[in-house]
N, C-alpha and C positions, 0 to 999 in steps of 0.2 A: 855295781859299784868295784871302783879303786882302790885297792890296804898298802902300804905302807909295809913291809917285809926287813927282816936281816938277820941274818945266818956268820955269826961271830964280830967281825969288822966291815963285813961286804952288806950295803941298803940297797933294796931295790922297790918299786913300786907295779904291780900286777893286780890283774882282774881277780876278784874275789872267787872265783872259780875254778878257775888258773893256780891261784894257790890252793886252793884243798887240792886237789888232781895229783898238780905237778911237788909243788915248794913244800908243803907241811907233811906227806914220807917224809920225804929227806930231810928234817932237821930244821928247817925255816918255821920259823914263826914271828908274829903279828909283831907292828912296831910302835912300842906306845909310848914312844920320848917325844916323834912326830907330832905334830900339831896340824891340823888343819888348817893348812895357808892358801888353799884355793880361795880367791876373790870373787868366785861365781856366783851371783845373787842366788837367794832360793826365786825366783818364779812359779808366782800361782796360775799354772799355765791353763784347768781351770777354767780360771774368769775370765784371762783375757786368751780373745779370738783373734785376732792379724797379728801380723809383725812390725806392724807399726803401734800398737797397741803394747806389744812387748817392750817395744825400745825406748815410747816413750816413759815405762815405769821403770827403767833401767835409768833413765835418763832423772825421772822423781826420782830415786829411793840412792840416789847419788848429793845430791843435793845436800848443802849445811845449814844451821836453821841461822837465820840470822836474827839479835835483837829486836823485836819491837821501836821504833821511834819516831812516835807523831810530833816532835816537833810544839807539841804546847806547853810542858814548864821548861821555863826558865834556864835551871839548872842542867837539862839535860841538852840544849844548845852551847850552852858557855864550852861543858863540861868537854863537848864533839868537837868543839872548836879550838879547847887551845891543844888536842890531843894532835892535832894537826902536825 
């Protein structure tokens, strides 16, 4: 696992094992001010079997929800035409 570390004004990202062995004894500390900015989705690999399933899962999780409108109510149709 990669961790953000800091010493003075110098920041770096290293593996956790490397931090424990090399950086921590030399005065480096974990940087808590940095948010986890990784946009990688958490993929349940124990459920997905093939690469195609993984790609489809990623596409599915990136979709934005849309408001359902079946057009049965006149007020919904009128308001959607007025906004065009």
